[in-house]
Structures are given as C-alpha cells and as structure tokens.
Backbone of each chain as nested JSON, in Angstrom:
{
  "chains": [
    {"id": "A", "residues": [
      {"number": 1, "name": "MET", "atoms": {"N": [13.837, 1.051, 14.666], "CA": [13.235, 2.383, 14.586], "C": [12.171, 2.57, 15.675]}},
      {"number": 2, "name": "PHE", "atoms": {"N": [11.265, 1.551, 15.822], "CA": [10.226, 1.653, 16.845], "C": [10.827, 1.597, 18.247]}},
      {"number": 3, "name": "CYS", "atoms": {"N": [11.888, 0.805, 18.402], "CA": [12.548, 0.704, 19.71], "C": [13.201, 2.026, 20.082]}},
      {"number": 4, "name": "ARG", "atoms": {"N": [13.796, 2.651, 19.083], "CA": [14.44, 3.944, 19.332], "C": [13.394, 4.999, 19.679]}},
      {"number": 5, "name": "GLU", "atoms": {"N": [12.27, 4.932, 19.015], "CA": [11.181, 5.861, 19.319], "C": [10.718, 5.665, 20.774]}},
      {"number": 6, "name": "HIS", "atoms": {"N": [10.548, 4.407, 21.157], "CA": [10.072, 4.114, 22.506], "C": [11.114, 4.528, 23.553]}},
      {"number": 7, "name": "ALA", "atoms": {"N": [12.384, 4.282, 23.266], "CA": [13.446, 4.675, 24.194], "C": [13.473, 6.196, 24.362]}},
      {"number": 8, "name": "ALA", "atoms": {"N": [13.266, 6.916, 23.255], "CA": [13.257, 8.383, 23.319], "C": [12.072, 8.876, 24.14]}},
      {"number": 9, "name": "GLN", "atoms": {"N": [10.919, 8.21, 23.983], "CA": [9.743, 8.59, 24.777], "C": [9.999, 8.359, 26.26]}},
      {"number": 10, "name": "LEU", "atoms": {"N": [10.626, 7.234, 26.577], "CA": [10.95, 6.94, 27.981], "C": [11.978, 7.936, 28.527]}},
      {"number": 11, "name": "ARG", "atoms": {"N": [12.958, 8.264, 27.698], "CA": [13.971, 9.249, 28.095], "C": [13.297, 10.573, 28.46]}},
      {"number": 12, "name": "ASP", "atoms": {"N": [12.274, 10.954, 27.688], "CA": [11.621, 12.245, 27.908], "C": [10.797, 12.29, 29.199]}},
      {"number": 13, "name": "VAL", "atoms": {"N": [10.361, 11.116, 29.694], "CA": [9.589, 11.103, 30.959], "C": [10.411, 10.495, 32.104]}},
      {"number": 14, "name": "TYR", "atoms": {"N": [11.71, 10.269, 31.839], "CA": [12.538, 9.599, 32.846], "C": [12.575, 10.38, 34.167]}},
      {"number": 15, "name": "SER", "atoms": {"N": [12.625, 11.708, 34.075], "CA": [12.674, 12.495, 35.311], "C": [11.368, 12.352, 36.105]}},
      {"number": 16, "name": "ASP", "atoms": {"N": [10.25, 12.199, 35.391], "CA": [8.967, 11.979, 36.083], "C": [8.962, 10.616, 36.783]}},
      {"number": 17, "name": "ILE", "atoms": {"N": [9.555, 9.63, 36.115], "CA": [9.601, 8.278, 36.682], "C": [10.487, 8.255, 37.938]}},
      {"number": 18, "name": "THR", "atoms": {"N": [11.66, 8.843, 37.845], "CA": [12.559, 8.833, 39.007], "C": [11.993, 9.701, 40.141]}},
      {"number": 19, "name": "ALA", "atoms": {"N": [11.257, 10.759, 39.772], "CA": [10.647, 11.606, 40.807], "C": [9.611, 10.834, 41.617]}},
      {"number": 20, "name": "SER", "atoms": {"N": [9.038, 9.789, 41.006], "CA": [8.052, 8.975, 41.732], "C": [8.724, 7.903, 42.578]}},
      {"number": 21, "name": "GLY", "atoms": {"N": [10.062, 7.861, 42.55], "CA": [10.799, 6.876, 43.351], "C": [11.095, 5.592, 42.611]}},
      {"number": 22, "name": "ALA", "atoms": {"N": [10.777, 5.557, 41.319], "CA": [11.013, 4.351, 40.52], "C": [12.221, 4.548, 39.6]}},
      {"number": 23, "name": "ASP", "atoms": {"N": [12.512, 3.53, 38.83], "CA": [13.592, 3.622, 37.844], "C": [13.204, 2.786, 36.63]}},
      {"number": 24, "name": "VAL", "atoms": {"N": [14.073, 2.773, 35.631], "CA": [13.787, 2.07, 34.374], "C": [14.945, 1.157, 34.022]}},
      {"number": 25, "name": "VAL", "atoms": {"N": [14.629, -0.035, 33.543], "CA": [15.642, -0.883, 32.911], "C": [15.084, -1.326, 31.562]}},
      {"number": 26, "name": "ALA", "atoms": {"N": [15.903, -1.215, 30.537], "CA": [15.52, -1.684, 29.201], "C": [16.277, -2.971, 28.918]}},
      {"number": 27, "name": "ILE", "atoms": {"N": [15.538, -3.978, 28.476], "CA": [16.122, -5.281, 28.165], "C": [15.982, -5.481, 26.665]}},
      {"number": 28, "name": "GLY", "atoms": {"N": [17.108, -5.649, 25.981], "CA": [17.04, -5.758, 24.531], "C": [17.655, -7.033, 24.005]}},
      {"number": 29, "name": "THR", "atoms": {"N": [17.272, -7.38, 22.791], "CA": [17.919, -8.498, 22.111], "C": [19.158, -7.955, 21.402]}},
      {"number": 30, "name": "GLY", "atoms": {"N": [19.888, -8.819, 20.746], "CA": [21.073, -8.362, 20.037], "C": [22.296, -8.49, 20.906]}},
      {"number": 31, "name": "ASN", "atoms": {"N": [23.365, -7.825, 20.508], "CA": [24.604, -7.971, 21.276], "C": [25.026, -6.642, 21.912]}},
      {"number": 32, "name": "MET", "atoms": {"N": [26.097, -6.701, 22.686], "CA": [26.536, -5.545, 23.47], "C": [26.97, -4.376, 22.571]}},
      {"number": 33, "name": "MET", "atoms": {"N": [27.542, -4.685, 21.422], "CA": [27.984, -3.616, 20.521], "C": [26.775, -2.776, 20.062]}},
      {"number": 34, "name": "TYR", "atoms": {"N": [25.697, -3.469, 19.672], "CA": [24.489, -2.759, 19.262], "C": [23.919, -1.953, 20.436]}},
      {"number": 35, "name": "ALA", "atoms": {"N": [23.946, -2.575, 21.614], "CA": [23.363, -1.934, 22.793], "C": [24.104, -0.641, 23.138]}},
      {"number": 36, "name": "LYS", "atoms": {"N": [25.434, -0.674, 23.062], "CA": [26.225, 0.524, 23.399], "C": [25.972, 1.634, 22.384]}},
      {"number": 37, "name": "SER", "atoms": {"N": [25.883, 1.255, 21.125], "CA": [25.616, 2.232, 20.074], "C": [24.232, 2.864, 20.272]}},
      {"number": 38, "name": "PHE", "atoms": {"N": [23.28, 2.025, 20.623], "CA": [21.899, 2.473, 20.888], "C": [21.877, 3.491, 22.029]}},
      {"number": 39, "name": "VAL", "atoms": {"N": [22.567, 3.181, 23.115], "CA": [22.595, 4.065, 24.287], "C": [23.238, 5.412, 23.931]}},
      {"number": 40, "name": "ASP", "atoms": {"N": [24.346, 5.342, 23.184], "CA": [25.044, 6.578, 22.8], "C": [24.2, 7.411, 21.842]}},
      {"number": 41, "name": "ASP", "atoms": {"N": [23.624, 6.754, 20.834], "CA": [22.863, 7.489, 19.814], "C": [21.637, 8.181, 20.401]}},
      {"number": 42, "name": "GLU", "atoms": {"N": [20.948, 7.45, 21.273], "CA": [19.673, 7.966, 21.803], "C": [19.828, 8.674, 23.147]}},
      {"number": 43, "name": "LYS", "atoms": {"N": [21.069, 8.762, 23.632], "CA": [21.331, 9.411, 24.936], "C": [20.413, 8.823, 26.016]}},
      {"number": 44, "name": "VAL", "atoms": {"N": [20.431, 7.513, 26.1], "CA": [19.553, 6.799, 27.038], "C": [20.1, 6.975, 28.463]}},
      {"number": 45, "name": "PRO", "atoms": {"N": [19.283, 7.529, 29.371], "CA": [19.781, 7.81, 30.722], "C": [19.598, 6.656, 31.71]}},
      {"number": 46, "name": "PHE", "atoms": {"N": [18.859, 5.613, 31.308], "CA": [18.561, 4.524, 32.242], "C": [19.372, 3.274, 31.889]}},
      {"number": 47, "name": "MET", "atoms": {"N": [19.296, 2.281, 32.771], "CA": [20.061, 1.056, 32.604], "C": [19.584, 0.258, 31.392]}},
      {"number": 48, "name": "VAL", "atoms": {"N": [20.529, -0.256, 30.631], "CA": [20.217, -1.114, 29.486], "C": [20.998, -2.41, 29.64]}},
      {"number": 49, "name": "VAL", "atoms": {"N": [20.295, -3.538, 29.542], "CA": [20.933, -4.854, 29.638], "C": [20.581, -5.662, 28.389]}},
      {"number": 50, "name": "VAL", "atoms": {"N": [21.403, -6.675, 28.133], "CA": [21.26, -7.457, 26.9], "C": [20.819, -8.881, 27.225]}},
      {"number": 51, "name": "ASP", "atoms": {"N": [19.725, -9.277, 26.607], "CA": [19.141, -10.616, 26.797], "C": [19.531, -11.465, 25.582]}},
      {"number": 52, "name": "GLU", "atoms": {"N": [20.794, -11.858, 25.542], "CA": [21.306, -12.512, 24.327], "C": [20.636, -13.839, 24.021]}},
      {"number": 53, "name": "ASP", "atoms": {"N": [20.35, -14.629, 25.069], "CA": [19.799, -15.963, 24.819], "C": [18.269, -16.021, 24.933]}},
      {"number": 54, "name": "GLY", "atoms": {"N": [17.642, -14.881, 25.211], "CA": [16.181, -14.844, 25.258], "C": [15.575, -15.381, 26.541]}},
      {"number": 55, "name": "SER", "atoms": {"N": [16.399, -15.655, 27.549], "CA": [15.867, -16.249, 28.784], "C": [14.949, -15.278, 29.525]}},
      {"number": 56, "name": "ALA", "atoms": {"N": [15.282, -13.997, 29.494], "CA": [14.438, -13.012, 30.182], "C": [13.102, -12.861, 29.453]}},
      {"number": 57, "name": "ALA", "atoms": {"N": [13.145, -12.808, 28.141], "CA": [11.91, -12.695, 27.351], "C": [11.008, -13.902, 27.604]}},
      {"number": 58, "name": "GLU", "atoms": {"N": [11.621, -15.061, 27.712], "CA": [10.835, -16.283, 27.957], "C": [10.178, -16.226, 29.341]}},
      {"number": 59, "name": "ALA", "atoms": {"N": [10.932, -15.787, 30.342], "CA": [10.393, -15.711, 31.703], "C": [9.243, -14.709, 31.79]}},
      {"number": 60, "name": "ALA", "atoms": {"N": [9.324, -13.679, 30.955], "CA": [8.287, -12.642, 30.973], "C": [7.164, -12.935, 29.984]}},
      {"number": 61, "name": "SER", "atoms": {"N": [7.242, -14.079, 29.31], "CA": [6.225, -14.463, 28.311], "C": [6.11, -13.439, 27.199]}},
      {"number": 62, "name": "VAL", "atoms": {"N": [7.243, -12.851, 26.831], "CA": [7.269, -11.898, 25.724], "C": [7.43, -12.709, 24.441]}},
      {"number": 63, "name": "THR", "atoms": {"N": [6.483, -12.555, 23.547], "CA": [6.421, -13.45, 22.39], "C": [7.131, -12.881, 21.167]}},
      {"number": 64, "name": "GLY", "atoms": {"N": [7.193, -13.705, 20.148], "CA": [7.82, -13.271, 18.905], "C": [7.688, -14.331, 17.85]}},
      {"number": 65, "name": "GLY", "atoms": {"N": [8.717, -14.457, 17.041], "CA": [8.73, -15.482, 16.009], "C": [7.762, -15.193, 14.881]}},
      {"number": 66, "name": "ALA", "atoms": {"N": [7.179, -16.245, 14.331], "CA": [6.316, -16.121, 13.153], "C": [5.115, -15.226, 13.42]}},
      {"number": 67, "name": "LYS", "atoms": {"N": [4.654, -15.236, 14.673], "CA": [3.511, -14.42, 15.052], "C": [3.803, -12.925, 14.793]}},
      {"number": 68, "name": "ALA", "atoms": {"N": [5.007, -12.515, 15.163], "CA": [5.391, -11.113, 14.962], "C": [5.586, -10.815, 13.485]}},
      {"number": 69, "name": "LEU", "atoms": {"N": [6.12, -11.787, 12.766], "CA": [6.36, -11.591, 11.335], "C": [5.046, -11.322, 10.605]}},
      {"number": 70, "name": "LEU", "atoms": {"N": [4.016, -12.041, 10.994], "CA": [2.704, -11.857, 10.377], "C": [2.139, -10.465, 10.653]}},
      {"number": 71, "name": "LYS", "atoms": {"N": [2.598, -9.861, 11.757], "CA": [2.064, -8.543, 12.133], "C": [2.954, -7.396, 11.667]}},
      {"number": 72, "name": "LEU", "atoms": {"N": [3.929, -7.707, 10.828], "CA": [4.912, -6.688, 10.443], "C": [4.367, -5.677, 9.44]}},
      {"number": 73, "name": "PHE", "atoms": {"N": [3.412, -6.075, 8.637], "CA": [2.967, -5.193, 7.564], "C": [1.48, -4.842, 7.666]}},
      {"number": 74, "name": "THR", "atoms": {"N": [1.0, -4.714, 8.872], "CA": [-0.396, -4.33, 9.069], "C": [-0.532, -2.81, 8.903]}},
      {"number": 75, "name": "PRO", "atoms": {"N": [-1.738, -2.301, 8.649], "CA": [-1.925, -0.844, 8.522], "C": [-1.436, -0.082, 9.752]}},
      {"number": 76, "name": "SER", "atoms": {"N": [-1.638, -0.645, 10.947], "CA": [-1.214, 0.08, 12.151], "C": [0.306, 0.175, 12.231]}},
      {"number": 77, "name": "VAL", "atoms": {"N": [1.016, -0.854, 11.755], "CA": [2.482, -0.817, 11.768], "C": [2.981, 0.196, 10.748]}},
      {"number": 78, "name": "LEU", "atoms": {"N": [2.375, 0.209, 9.571], "CA": [2.791, 1.169, 8.548], "C": [2.548, 2.606, 9.023]}},
      {"number": 79, "name": "SER", "atoms": {"N": [1.436, 2.806, 9.705], "CA": [1.122, 4.125, 10.252], "C": [2.121, 4.502, 11.345]}},
      {"number": 80, "name": "ALA", "atoms": {"N": [2.463, 3.532, 12.197], "CA": [3.433, 3.784, 13.267], "C": [4.804, 4.091, 12.676]}},
      {"number": 81, "name": "GLY", "atoms": {"N": [5.134, 3.458, 11.547], "CA": [6.412, 3.723, 10.88], "C": [6.495, 5.159, 10.406]}},
      {"number": 82, "name": "LYS", "atoms": {"N": [5.405, 5.646, 9.842], "CA": [5.359, 7.054, 9.401], "C": [5.541, 7.977, 10.594]}},
      {"number": 83, "name": "ARG", "atoms": {"N": [4.848, 7.647, 11.707], "CA": [4.93, 8.465, 12.923], "C": [6.365, 8.521, 13.439]}},
      {"number": 84, "name": "ALA", "atoms": {"N": [7.033, 7.353, 13.478], "CA": [8.397, 7.294, 14.017], "C": [9.378, 8.048, 13.122]}},
      {"number": 85, "name": "ARG", "atoms": {"N": [9.223, 7.887, 11.8], "CA": [10.126, 8.592, 10.883], "C": [9.923, 10.097, 10.979]}},
      {"number": 86, "name": "LYS", "atoms": {"N": [8.678, 10.513, 11.132], "CA": [8.369, 11.939, 11.258], "C": [9.019, 12.519, 12.515]}},
      {"number": 87, "name": "ALA", "atoms": {"N": [9.119, 11.686, 13.557], "CA": [9.734, 12.127, 14.813], "C": [11.269, 12.055, 14.751]}},
      {"number": 88, "name": "GLY", "atoms": {"N": [11.798, 11.647, 13.586], "CA": [13.251, 11.667, 13.401], "C": [13.952, 10.36, 13.664]}},
      {"number": 89, "name": "HIS", "atoms": {"N": [13.225, 9.283, 13.84], "CA": [13.846, 7.988, 14.12], "C": [14.004, 7.204, 12.822]}},
      {"number": 90, "name": "SER", "atoms": {"N": [15.107, 6.48, 12.718], "CA": [15.324, 5.676, 11.525], "C": [15.747, 4.268, 11.924]}},
      {"number": 91, "name": "GLN", "atoms": {"N": [15.585, 3.345, 10.978], "CA": [15.929, 1.953, 11.254], "C": [17.431, 1.754, 11.176]}},
      {"number": 92, "name": "HIS", "atoms": {"N": [18.009, 1.143, 12.217], "CA": [19.422, 0.792, 12.207], "C": [19.52, -0.712, 12.04]}},
      {"number": 93, "name": "LYS", "atoms": {"N": [20.77, -1.22, 12.107], "CA": [20.968, -2.655, 11.898], "C": [20.24, -3.471, 12.966]}},
      {"number": 94, "name": "LEU", "atoms": {"N": [19.587, -4.541, 12.523], "CA": [18.856, -5.397, 13.446], "C": [19.795, -6.394, 14.111]}},
      {"number": 95, "name": "GLY", "atoms": {"N": [19.453, -6.777, 15.325], "CA": [20.233, -7.793, 16.016], "C": [19.542, -9.134, 15.959]}},
      {"number": 96, "name": "ALA", "atoms": {"N": [19.944, -10.031, 16.872], "CA": [19.342, -11.354, 16.933], "C": [17.898, -11.253, 17.398]}},
      {"number": 97, "name": "ARG", "atoms": {"N": [17.078, -12.198, 16.999], "CA": [15.676, -12.289, 17.422], "C": [14.918, -10.977, 17.179]}},
      {"number": 98, "name": "SER", "atoms": {"N": [15.123, -10.391, 16.012], "CA": [14.478, -9.11, 15.727], "C": [12.972, -9.252, 15.591]}},
      {"number": 99, "name": "MET", "atoms": {"N": [12.475, -10.478, 15.54], "CA": [11.019, -10.688, 15.448], "C": [10.35, -10.758, 16.818]}},
      {"number": 100, "name": "GLN", "atoms": {"N": [11.137, -10.631, 17.885], "CA": [10.53, -10.612, 19.221], "C": [9.73, -9.32, 19.387]}},
      {"number": 101, "name": "LEU", "atoms": {"N": [8.553, -9.415, 19.927], "CA": [7.768, -8.209, 20.207], "C": [8.227, -7.595, 21.526]}},
      {"number": 102, "name": "GLY", "atoms": {"N": [7.883, -6.337, 21.745], "CA": [8.248, -5.664, 22.984], "C": [7.174, -5.807, 24.052]}},
      {"number": 103, "name": "ALA", "atoms": {"N": [7.485, -5.307, 25.224], "CA": [6.541, -5.344, 26.341], "C": [7.024, -4.369, 27.407]}},
      {"number": 104, "name": "THR", "atoms": {"N": [6.111, -3.943, 28.247], "CA": [6.467, -3.068, 29.369], "C": [5.776, -3.574, 30.627]}},
      {"number": 105, "name": "PHE", "atoms": {"N": [6.539, -3.667, 31.706], "CA": [6.001, -4.078, 32.995], "C": [6.419, -3.052, 34.042]}},
      {"number": 106, "name": "VAL", "atoms": {"N": [5.595, -2.909, 35.065], "CA": [6.033, -2.174, 36.254], "C": [6.002, -3.193, 37.393]}},
      {"number": 107, "name": "ILE", "atoms": {"N": [7.178, -3.435, 37.965], "CA": [7.295, -4.442, 39.021], "C": [7.776, -3.751, 40.299]}},
      {"number": 108, "name": "ALA", "atoms": {"N": [7.048, -3.991, 41.376], "CA": [7.359, -3.359, 42.664], "C": [8.003, -4.386, 43.599]}},
      {"number": 109, "name": "PRO", "atoms": {"N": [8.596, -3.91, 44.701], "CA": [9.178, -4.836, 45.692], "C": [8.172, -5.931, 46.065]}},
      {"number": 110, "name": "GLY", "atoms": {"N": [8.705, -7.131, 46.28], "CA": [7.835, -8.275, 46.574], "C": [7.338, -8.953, 45.316]}},
      {"number": 111, "name": "ASN", "atoms": {"N": [7.986, -8.625, 44.182], "CA": [7.591, -9.197, 42.875], "C": [6.135, -8.899, 42.519]}},
      {"number": 112, "name": "LYS", "atoms": {"N": [5.686, -7.713, 42.936], "CA": [4.307, -7.313, 42.662], "C": [4.251, -6.636, 41.287]}},
      {"number": 113, "name": "VAL", "atoms": {"N": [3.477, -7.209, 40.379], "CA": [3.351, -6.635, 39.035], "C": [2.231, -5.604, 39.052]}},
      {"number": 114, "name": "LEU", "atoms": {"N": [2.601, -4.327, 38.935], "CA": [1.626, -3.238, 38.988], "C": [0.997, -2.95, 37.635]}},
      {"number": 115, "name": "TYR", "atoms": {"N": [1.715, -3.315, 36.578], "CA": [1.238, -2.974, 35.228], "C": [1.924, -3.889, 34.233]}},
      {"number": 116, "name": "GLN", "atoms": {"N": [1.192, -4.269, 33.202], "CA": [1.838, -4.989, 32.107], "C": [1.165, -4.678, 30.783]}},
      {"number": 117, "name": "HIS", "atoms": {"N": [1.986, -4.541, 29.773], "CA": [1.506, -4.283, 28.414], "C": [2.378, -5.102, 27.469]}},
      {"number": 118, "name": "LEU", "atoms": {"N": [1.763, -6.073, 26.813], "CA": [2.467, -6.851, 25.794], "C": [2.147, -6.215, 24.457]}},
      {"number": 119, "name": "ASP", "atoms": {"N": [3.16, -5.771, 23.734], "CA": [2.928, -5.066, 22.47], "C": [2.154, -5.964, 21.504]}},
      {"number": 120, "name": "SER", "atoms": {"N": [1.162, -5.386, 20.849], "CA": [0.326, -6.179, 19.943], "C": [0.972, -6.347, 18.577]}},
      {"number": 121, "name": "ASP", "atoms": {"N": [1.853, -5.423, 18.216], "CA": [2.612, -5.549, 16.967], "C": [3.888, -4.73, 17.126]}},
      {"number": 122, "name": "VAL", "atoms": {"N": [4.706, -4.681, 16.088], "CA": [6.03, -4.063, 16.237], "C": [5.985, -2.546, 16.453]}},
      {"number": 123, "name": "GLY", "atoms": {"N": [4.869, -1.907, 16.072], "CA": [4.776, -0.465, 16.248], "C": [4.042, -0.046, 17.506]}},
      {"number": 124, "name": "ASP", "atoms": {"N": [3.595, -1.035, 18.28], "CA": [2.82, -0.759, 19.491], "C": [3.75, -0.594, 20.693]}},
      {"number": 125, "name": "HIS", "atoms": {"N": [3.458, 0.393, 21.549], "CA": [4.2, 0.578, 22.806], "C": [3.196, 0.821, 23.928]}},
      {"number": 126, "name": "ALA", "atoms": {"N": [3.644, 0.588, 25.151], "CA": [2.798, 0.898, 26.309], "C": [2.557, 2.409, 26.359]}},
      {"number": 127, "name": "PRO", "atoms": {"N": [1.305, 2.845, 26.548], "CA": [1.064, 4.288, 26.729], "C": [1.77, 4.762, 28.006]}},
      {"number": 128, "name": "LEU", "atoms": {"N": [2.625, 5.749, 27.872], "CA": [3.423, 6.161, 29.04], "C": [2.557, 6.774, 30.132]}},
      {"number": 129, "name": "ALA", "atoms": {"N": [1.419, 7.34, 29.749], "CA": [0.504, 7.871, 30.774], "C": [0.027, 6.739, 31.681]}},
      {"number": 130, "name": "ASP", "atoms": {"N": [-0.184, 5.566, 31.095], "CA": [-0.62, 4.413, 31.89], "C": [0.495, 3.927, 32.816]}},
      {"number": 131, "name": "VAL", "atoms": {"N": [1.728, 3.978, 32.305], "CA": [2.885, 3.566, 33.116], "C": [3.033, 4.506, 34.317]}},
      {"number": 132, "name": "LEU", "atoms": {"N": [2.931, 5.806, 34.048], "CA": [3.065, 6.788, 35.133], "C": [1.922, 6.652, 36.139]}},
      {"number": 133, "name": "ALA", "atoms": {"N": [0.724, 6.353, 35.633], "CA": [-0.428, 6.165, 36.529], "C": [-0.212, 4.947, 37.43]}},
      {"number": 134, "name": "ALA", "atoms": {"N": [0.358, 3.89, 36.869], "CA": [0.631, 2.678, 37.667], "C": [1.63, 2.986, 38.779]}},
      {"number": 135, "name": "LEU", "atoms": {"N": [2.623, 3.817, 38.468], "CA": [3.617, 4.187, 39.48], "C": [2.976, 5.022, 40.59]}},
      {"number": 136, "name": "LYS", "atoms": {"N": [2.088, 5.91, 40.186], "CA": [1.438, 6.781, 41.182], "C": [0.484, 5.991, 42.072]}},
      {"number": 137, "name": "SER", "atoms": {"N": [-0.068, 4.892, 41.532], "CA": [-1.036, 4.096, 42.301], "C": [-0.351, 3.252, 43.371]}},
      {"number": 138, "name": "ASN", "atoms": {"N": [0.973, 3.134, 43.264], "CA": [1.696, 2.249, 44.197], "C": [1.806, 2.841, 45.602]}}
    ]},
    {"id": "B", "residues": [
      {"number": 1, "name": "MET", "atoms": {"N": [3.64, -13.965, 32.505], "CA": [4.684, -13.178, 33.177], "C": [4.937, -13.754, 34.568]}},
      {"number": 2, "name": "ASN", "atoms": {"N": [6.161, -14.154, 34.791], "CA": [6.526, -14.715, 36.087], "C": [7.64, -13.855, 36.69]}},
      {"number": 3, "name": "PRO", "atoms": {"N": [7.286, -12.882, 37.556], "CA": [8.312, -11.958, 38.074], "C": [9.393, -12.65, 38.9]}},
      {"number": 4, "name": "THR", "atoms": {"N": [9.036, -13.758, 39.54], "CA": [10.043, -14.48, 40.335], "C": [11.085, -15.104, 39.416]}},
      {"number": 5, "name": "LEU", "atoms": {"N": [10.601, -15.749, 38.358], "CA": [11.512, -16.362, 37.38], "C": [12.367, -15.299, 36.702]}},
      {"number": 6, "name": "LEU", "atoms": {"N": [11.721, -14.204, 36.317], "CA": [12.447, -13.115, 35.662], "C": [13.492, -12.524, 36.616]}},
      {"number": 7, "name": "GLY", "atoms": {"N": [13.113, -12.4, 37.871], "CA": [14.018, -11.806, 38.852], "C": [15.272, -12.614, 39.126]}},
      {"number": 8, "name": "ASP", "atoms": {"N": [15.228, -13.89, 38.841], "CA": [16.393, -14.747, 39.065], "C": [17.413, -14.67, 37.936]}},
      {"number": 9, "name": "ILE", "atoms": {"N": [17.046, -14.021, 36.856], "CA": [17.929, -13.971, 35.685], "C": [18.956, -12.848, 35.834]}},
      {"number": 10, "name": "GLU", "atoms": {"N": [20.178, -13.161, 35.422], "CA": [21.268, -12.182, 35.489], "C": [21.696, -11.85, 34.062]}},
      {"number": 11, "name": "LEU", "atoms": {"N": [21.744, -10.559, 33.764], "CA": [22.102, -10.129, 32.408], "C": [23.233, -9.114, 32.45]}},
      {"number": 12, "name": "ALA", "atoms": {"N": [23.988, -9.066, 31.363], "CA": [25.084, -8.101, 31.245], "C": [24.525, -6.745, 30.855]}},
      {"number": 13, "name": "GLY", "atoms": {"N": [25.029, -5.711, 31.522], "CA": [24.595, -4.356, 31.225], "C": [25.601, -3.623, 30.366]}},
      {"number": 14, "name": "VAL", "atoms": {"N": [25.134, -2.563, 29.736], "CA": [26.01, -1.703, 28.938], "C": [27.084, -1.061, 29.822]}},
      {"number": 15, "name": "ASP", "atoms": {"N": [26.8, -0.975, 31.127], "CA": [27.763, -0.407, 32.076], "C": [28.901, -1.369, 32.399]}},
      {"number": 16, "name": "GLY", "atoms": {"N": [28.892, -2.565, 31.802], "CA": [29.964, -3.531, 32.036], "C": [29.741, -4.43, 33.236]}},
      {"number": 17, "name": "GLU", "atoms": {"N": [28.642, -4.232, 33.931], "CA": [28.338, -5.032, 35.131], "C": [27.296, -6.094, 34.813]}},
      {"number": 18, "name": "GLN", "atoms": {"N": [27.29, -7.153, 35.635], "CA": [26.226, -8.153, 35.577], "C": [25.122, -7.709, 36.534]}},
      {"number": 19, "name": "HIS", "atoms": {"N": [23.868, -7.825, 36.111], "CA": [22.757, -7.377, 36.951], "C": [21.755, -8.504, 37.143]}},
      {"number": 20, "name": "ARG", "atoms": {"N": [21.511, -8.88, 38.394], "CA": [20.423, -9.819, 38.692], "C": [19.142, -8.996, 38.713]}},
      {"number": 21, "name": "LEU", "atoms": {"N": [18.214, -9.325, 37.816], "CA": [17.071, -8.445, 37.593], "C": [16.238, -8.211, 38.852]}},
      {"number": 22, "name": "GLY", "atoms": {"N": [16.039, -9.237, 39.65], "CA": [15.217, -9.097, 40.846], "C": [15.734, -8.063, 41.834]}},
      {"number": 23, "name": "ARG", "atoms": {"N": [17.045, -7.852, 41.813], "CA": [17.628, -6.847, 42.726], "C": [17.198, -5.434, 42.334]}},
      {"number": 24, "name": "LEU", "atoms": {"N": [16.874, -5.267, 41.04], "CA": [16.522, -3.932, 40.55], "C": [15.202, -3.441, 41.133]}},
      {"number": 25, "name": "TRP", "atoms": {"N": [14.281, -4.381, 41.402], "CA": [12.993, -3.959, 41.98], "C": [12.844, -4.446, 43.418]}},
      {"number": 26, "name": "ALA", "atoms": {"N": [13.954, -4.747, 44.068], "CA": [13.888, -5.227, 45.456], "C": [13.464, -4.135, 46.421]}},
      {"number": 27, "name": "ASP", "atoms": {"N": [13.843, -2.89, 46.123], "CA": [13.519, -1.833, 47.083], "C": [12.846, -0.615, 46.456]}},
      {"number": 28, "name": "LYS", "atoms": {"N": [12.509, -0.705, 45.177], "CA": [11.747, 0.391, 44.544], "C": [11.081, -0.149, 43.284]}},
      {"number": 29, "name": "PRO", "atoms": {"N": [9.984, 0.463, 42.848], "CA": [9.339, 0.003, 41.616], "C": [10.262, 0.201, 40.412]}},
      {"number": 30, "name": "MET", "atoms": {"N": [10.157, -0.696, 39.47], "CA": [10.994, -0.631, 38.273], "C": [10.129, -0.781, 37.031]}},
      {"number": 31, "name": "VAL", "atoms": {"N": [10.318, 0.137, 36.106], "CA": [9.686, 0.009, 34.798], "C": [10.608, -0.87, 33.958]}},
      {"number": 32, "name": "VAL", "atoms": {"N": [10.128, -2.047, 33.616], "CA": [10.932, -3.04, 32.887], "C": [10.438, -3.061, 31.444]}},
      {"number": 33, "name": "VAL", "atoms": {"N": [11.287, -2.613, 30.555], "CA": [10.881, -2.465, 29.146], "C": [11.634, -3.471, 28.287]}},
      {"number": 34, "name": "PHE", "atoms": {"N": [10.902, -4.316, 27.612], "CA": [11.515, -5.22, 26.645], "C": [11.477, -4.54, 25.282]}},
      {"number": 35, "name": "LEU", "atoms": {"N": [12.672, -4.264, 24.76], "CA": [12.783, -3.687, 23.415], "C": [12.919, -4.835, 22.432]}},
      {"number": 36, "name": "ARG", "atoms": {"N": [12.415, -4.663, 21.248], "CA": [12.544, -5.732, 20.254], "C": [14.015, -5.954, 19.916]}},
      {"number": 37, "name": "HIS", "atoms": {"N": [14.722, -4.871, 19.718], "CA": [16.145, -4.959, 19.373], "C": [16.727, -3.555, 19.53]}},
      {"number": 38, "name": "PHE", "atoms": {"N": [18.0, -3.401, 19.251], "CA": [18.621, -2.088, 19.401], "C": [18.775, -1.384, 18.051]}},
      {"number": 39, "name": "GLY", "atoms": {"N": [18.002, -1.819, 17.047], "CA": [18.153, -1.26, 15.697], "C": [17.451, 0.066, 15.513]}}
    ]}
  ]
}
C-alpha cells in the first residue's frame, strides 16, 4: 500500500523529473508477476526492475529484517496507513523480503550521489520536493 | 550506499530486458527508488 502510494506520487511528478533531464528507476522486491501487475495497476510510466536476491538493496545499504518489523506498528506508520487509504491505495499481496525498508537516491554521472533518503519506517518516503531540489542543484 | 557496487548490478526489468544499473545514470541523473515490495 505504501509502495503504491509512493509510486503514484512519483508518477505525478514524473514529467517534472524528465523535464530536468533526469529519469526514474524503481527497484522492488518480489517477483516479475507482482512487478507487472504493479506497473499495470498504478500506470507506472518509469522503468521498474526486480531485485529478487536482494543484491541491489545490499549494495545500497537498504535495510530491513527484524528492524523493520519492530517499526511496523508505530503511531507514524498507522497514521501513514490512514493517509494512504484515504488517497485510494490498498494493500495487495506481499512479495519476498516484504520487511525491507524503502529508500530514494539521486545518482548523477560519475557515480555522484546527489541525494539519499533511507526510509525510517514502512510509511516513510523521501519528500519529493527534496528530490526535485536535488535534481535542480545538479 | 556504494554507487559503484550498485552500478555493477544487473537486474531484470518489467520490459523484459536486463538492465545494468550503472548504465542508467551514466549520462543523466537518475532517481533510484527502492520500493519495499510491489504489494
């Protein structure tokens, strides 16, 4: 549900991102069947790839496991759940490593990291205004 | 976060192609979003 909310938010600013000369790739856990359904349901306009074995998450130091489980029922997550449901998003079937937390990076040519946000809990996402500001600063 | 290590990884895309991640930001900035899952 939170992933779908975040994908929809990115979809809504995708034209602003491409207008700045950048693009978006979403890296998800789970399998290709879930990924295709996700893209179709949410009308995702950007590239989506599947990190089945978690190697990309590991390289990016994106955490999960028991740490994420402990953060699943905090007041901020419950509040974020209400926000996402109000916006029309619902929980679909979970894939592998569903306890992995999300993250957002902006990486420029030369492997230059312009921005990074490691989600603090399952309902947290990078503020898109910050992402757009990082792109403009490049 | 190690962008060099991440860039060497190749993943399957929904488009049916294999993508080496580093190529995606080789010539333009890329917003790289890790989703928890596709649920």
